[in-house]
N, C-alpha and C positions, 0 to 999 in steps of 0.2 A: 934744331936751330934756336939760338938765343934771339927771340924776336926783338926784345928791347935793344940789343946790340945791333941788330939788323937795321932797325929804324934809325938808330943814332948815326949809322954809316951814311944814311941818305942825306941827313942834314935837316935842321929845323928851318922851316919857313913860316913866319907868322902869317896866317891867313884869316883868322877871325878871333874875335873876343866872344867866347861861347855864351857868356851871360846876357848878351844883347841880341842874339840871333832870334829873329821873328819867324815862327812856324805857322802854317795854316791852321785856322780855327775850324776843325771838323766837329760840329756839335753832335753828330750822330756816331762818333767814334767810341770804341770801347778800349779801356785801359788794359794793357798787357802786364802780366806778372810772371815770375819765374825766371829761369835761366836756360840758355841754349849751350850746347857743348861743341867746341871745336877741338879736334885732335891736335891742331897746331898751336893754338893760343890758350886753350882751356875754356873756362866758363865765361859766358857773355851774359851779364845781368840786364834784364829789360825793365826793371823797376827797383828803385832804391828800397822799397818796402820788402823786397825779397831777402835782403841781408841787413835790414834795419840800419841803413846809412842815410836816411832822409834828413837827419839833423833835427834840432829843436824847431818846432813849428814849421817843419818841412823846409828849413833854410837851405838844405842841399838836395832838394827834391829833384829827381829825374825819372823819366819813364818813357815808354813807347806806347803809342796808340794805334789801333787798326780800325778801318772802316769795313763794315759788312758789305756795303754795296759795291765797293771797288777793290777792297783788300789792300788799300793804300796804308802805308806805315809812316808815322811821323813822330818825332821826338828824339830822345837820346838813350842809348844803351852804354854800358861800361864793361871794359875788359881790362884786367890788371896788367896785361902785357901790351896791348895795343893802345888802350886809353878810350877816348870817346868814340862812339859810332853814331853818326848823325843820320837820321831819317828825315828827309825834306823833299816832298813831292814837287816843290817849286824849283829845285835845282835840276837842270837838264842832266839826263842820265847818259851813259856812254852808248854810242852806236845809234844808228837810224832805226826808228820804229820802236824803241824801248819805252817802257813806262817808268817815269821817275818815281812814282809812288811805290814801286816794287824794288827799288834799289836803295842802298845806304852807302854812305862814305865813311870809311874808317879814318879817324884822325889820331895823331899822336901828339903828346905834349904834356904840359903841366897846367895846374889850375883847375877850377870847377866851373860848372854852368853858372852858379850864383855869384861867384867872385871874379870871374874872368880868368883868362890865361892865354897861353899860346898853343897853337895846334898846327899840325901839318897833315896834308892829305896823304894817306897811306895806300888806299885802293878802294875799289868798288866791291860791294857785296850784293849778289843777285838773289832776290827772294821770290822769283817767279814760280818756283816749284813748291812754295810753301802754301798750304791751304788751311782754312779754318772752318769747322762745321757750324751749322746754323743752330743746333740744339745743344743744350747743356746736359752733361752727364755727371751726376754726383756734384753738381754745383759748378762745373767747369766746362769750358769749350777749349780743348787742347789743340794747339797748332800741330800740324804734321808735315813731314817732308824735310828736305834739306836745302839750305842756302849755300851758295858758292862764293867764297871770298878770295879766290885767286890763290897764287902760290903762298902768300904770306899767311892768310887765315885758313884757307882750305875749306873743306866741307863743314857745315854747321848743322848739327842735329837739333831741330826745333821742338822735339817732343816735350821738353820741359817747360815750354812757354804756353801760357793759357790766359783766357779771359775769365775772370771770376763772375759768377752770376750775381748781378746787382741786387741790392735790397729792393723789394717791391712794395709799393704803397699806392693808394688811390686817394685823391682829394676831390671834394665837391664843394663848390662855393656858389653863392654866399651862404652864410649861416642861416639856418631856419629862423623864421620870424612870423609874426602875425601880420597878415595882409588882408586887404579888402577883396571880396569876391570879384573875379574877373581881372585881377592884377596880372600884369605881364612881368615875369621874373626871368632874368637871364642867368642860366646855370653855366658854370665854368668848371671843367674837370681837368685834372692831370693824373698821370699814372707813371711815376718814375719807376724805372726798372723793367718796364714792359715793352720797351722799344726793340722788340726782337721777333723773329719768325715764330709763328704759332700762337700769337697773342690774339685773344678775342675779348672784347669788352661789351657788356650787355647793360642796357638801360631798362630799368623796371620802376614801377610806381605802385603805391598802395593808397587808395584804390587805383585801378588801372587808369592810365592817362592816354588820351588819343594820339599825342605826338611824342611823348617820352617813352619809347619802347624800341625794341629791336636790338640787333647785334652790330657792332663795329669791328672791322678788321683793320687795325692801324697799319700804315705803311712802315716798311722796315726802317730801322735806325733813325726814325724821326720821333722826337719826344711826343708821347701820347698825351694829347691835350685837345681841348675844343670848347666851344660854347654853343648854347642853344636856348632860345627863348621859349617859355612855356606859359600858357594861360592857366592860372590857378582859380578854379571855380569852387572847389571844396577842399577841406583840409587834406593835404596829400603829402606822403613821404616819397621823395625821389631818391633813387639809388643807382649808383654806377658801380659795376663789378667787372674786374678784369682777371683773366685766367691765362696762365702759361705754365707749361711743364708741371701741372698738378698744383700750382700755387694760385690761390684766388684771394684777392683783396677787394674790399668794398668800402664805399663811403656813402652816407645818406644824409639828407637834410629834409626836415619837415617844415612845411609852411602851413600855418594854421589860419584858416579863413575866419575873420571876425564874424560874429553873428550877422547874417544879412538881414536887410529889411524884409518884413513879411506881413501878410494880411491873412486873416482867417475868417471864415463865414460858417455859421451853424444855424440850425441843425444840419446834419449830413444829408446828402441826397437820399431820397427814399420815395416809396410809393405812398400817396396820400389820397384822401377822398376828394372828389371834385367839389370846388366851392369852399373848402375849409380855409381857415386863417392860420398862417404860420408866422410866429414871431421870429424874425431874422435877427441874429446877433452877430456883431463883427468886433474884431480886435485888430490893431496894427501895432507894430513895434520895430525898433531899430532903424527908423528913418532918420535922415540927417537932422541934426539939431539946428542947423542954419537953414534959412529959407522957410517956406511954408508948405506943409503937407496938406493936401486936399484929397478927399475921398468922394467918389460919385458912384451911383448905382445905375445899372443898366439891366435890361431884360432881353431875352432872345425869342423872337417870333411872336410876341404878344406885348401888350401895353399894361403897365401898372404905375400910374402917376405917383402913388404913395411911395414907391421905391425910387423913381427916377427924377422926381422933382427936387431941385436944390442939392446942395452938398450934404453928405451924410456926416452928421456931427453928433457927439464929439468924435474926433478922429481916433483917439486911443481905444475907445470901446463905446458901443452904442447898440440900439435896437430899434427896428421898425417892423410893423406888422405888414405881412404880404398876404393878400387873398389869392388863393390858387384858382385858376379858371375852372369853369363847370364842365367843359368839354374834355373828353379823353385826349391826352397828349402830354408832352414834356414841357415843363415850365422852369426855365433856367434864370436864376438871379445871380448877378455878378457885382462885386464891389472892386473898384480900382482906386488905389491910393498912389499919389504922385508927389515927389519933391524933387524938382530939377530933373536930372537925368535918371533918377531912381523911380521906377514904377513897378508896382506889384499888384496882382489881382488874385481874387479867390472867387470861385463859383460853386453853386449847389443847384442840383436839378431835382425838382419834385414832379413825380409822374402820376398822372391820373389814368388809370387803366380802364379800358372798356369792359363793362360787366358781361358776364355770361351766365346762362341759366339752363338747367336740364330738368326734365320732369318725366315721370313714368306713372302708368295706371295699371292696377292689377285687381281684377282681370280687365282685359280690353274688350270683352264681349259679355253682355248680361241679358237676362230676360227682362221683359217690361217690369219696372218697379224694382229691379235689382240694384245693388250698390257696388261702387268701385272704390279702391283705396289709392289715393293720389299721394305721391312722394316727390319732393323737389329739393334742389340745392343750387346755389349760385356762387360765383366768384366776383370780387370787386364791386359788390352791390352795397350801396350806401343810400341814405335818405335822399331821394331825388327832389328836384324842384317841385314844390307843391304837394309832395307826398309825405305822409307821416311814417311810412314804413318803406323799405327798399323796393318791394315788388308789388305789382298790381295784377289781380286775377280777373278773368272774364270767361263766360261760358256761352256757347251757342248750341241750339238744338236741344232735344230732349225736353224734359219738364221736371220740376222739382230741383233738388240739388242746390238750394239757395245758399249753402255754406261756401260755394265757390264763386266769390265775387268780392271786389274791393281790394283793400290792402292786405298784403301777406308779408310775413317775415322773410329773411334771406334764405332760410331753409326750413322745411317742416313737412307735415303730412296732414291729410284730411280725408274724410269719408263723404262721398256724394252718392245720392240715389238717382237712378235714371228711370223716369216714369214715361210711359208711352211707347210708341213703336219706332221713333226716330232716334238716330245716333246723337250723342252729345260730344261736342268738341270743347276741350278745356285749354285755355291759353294763359301763360304767365310771362310778364315782362318785368325785368329788374333794371334799376337805375344806379348810375354813379354820377352825381351831379346832374347835368342836363343830358348825359349820354345814356341812351336806352340800349338794352341788350337786344339781340335777335330774339323774337318771341319763341318760347318753348311751347309746343302744341302736342296734345295727345287726344285721340278720338276713341271713345268707347261706343261700340256698336250694340244695338238692341236686336236680339235674335228671338223670333217667335217660332218655337218648334211645332211640328205637325201634331194633330190630336191623336190619341190612342184610346182604344176601348177593349175591355175584356168582359166576358159573360160566362157564367157557369149555370148548370142545371142540376138539381138534386131532387129525386134520383134521375139518373140518365136512362133508366129502363122502367117501363110501366106496363100493366095489363090494359087491354082495350078499355077506354073510358077512364083510365087512371089520370092522375095529375102529377106535375113536376113543379118545383120551386125554382124560379129564375133569379139570379143575382148578377149585377153588372157594375162596372166602374170605368171611369175615363180620365184622361189627362189632357190639359191644354184644349178642352172642349167647352163650348158654351151651351150646346144643346145636342141631344141625340135622337135618332129616329130608329124605331124597331120594325122588323118585318119577319114573316113566317112563310115557310114553304112546306107543303105536304101535310099529312095527317088530316083529321076532321075535327071539327069543333075547335076547341082551343080559344075560347073567348078570353079577352083580356090581353092579347099580345099582337 
């Protein structure tokens, strides 16, 4: 059938000026490309870019769009035999219960969308059996199925019509800059080309940030965009990355935190001797140049007026002596500098440890007048109050051993003799400041062994009236008594 002739027989009725037709603005719609085939009227072009007829600066631009959420079609397609095919969901479709977004009206006439012209309604085209996949294959989402255009247009094969995968990109604003610590920055992002099924966007930060993290799954067909406020406490790079169908795009912005106000106190926390003097040195920097910065000293759990009286000056750098307490414990010194809302502190703790001492004696048992070897060692022992050496020795019991008395070094050894029959107890106490150690005590016992005696006779056999020579010795004895049994005579024993 000659379609143009058929249309001419119907007669032209002017129904619209195509150039001023207003179509719905579906911001989430995708532009269709390519052509569909009708056995009755031939190719139906869905986008002027398909056959390069968009004109200079798109002066004769036409195209059809489709929404993923509803599958609605809107815009214009062109067929050389029928003319314009108008897709307009706002125009009621034929029949009860039909969806206007899935129907199109074929128009015939002259003119163009941009310049105007006359057109006549030729018939409805039903696209309800046309589907579009959600994923791209080789950069396209090809429509499938057939549309029905009645007796004039007939069946339309939609296989040649497709949505081209859009170019993808990610933006993140504002541009990185230098900010003060604690600044609130509102980050805004967009991800053109990612408004499709299967998109995931991930927020990361280096170093890790407590609120800028996690994955976003954007809603379908809605431009991927959003805002979020973040607190920047340290120099941080914020990144937004979006991925779909193997394509990942990212955008990053780095916000550099200007050097924050700071205070430092030295020397560092350490173990010290009780009662020593520590020169405390402080520095402060990067406080506001407006207003007045003041620094004060405080202590924790003890009092030291030399540190806490008056402001610590000069603010930028200074020194004061601090005397550490004589008792075992922790002595914390703090400096706090303030200018308006900016306040920074620094602390150091100086610890006086309780002393300990151990002592041994070898041997621990001696005979009267014997000697023992004393060995000792201590920890955290320093010159105590009123002592010239860290440790003090005393002895009870026994006699002699005068070397174990008075001041002793923190570690050493000594020899002491024990005279008499009573045990000797040796004691050593070490000091750190005013803190004394638990006494170390060792007792050396005096052991008196029982006496022994031996006697020999030479010869041991004699004739009657003969003589023998007696020899004897003893140990641990002060006197001996002799006796004889048997024989006769024997004067002298």
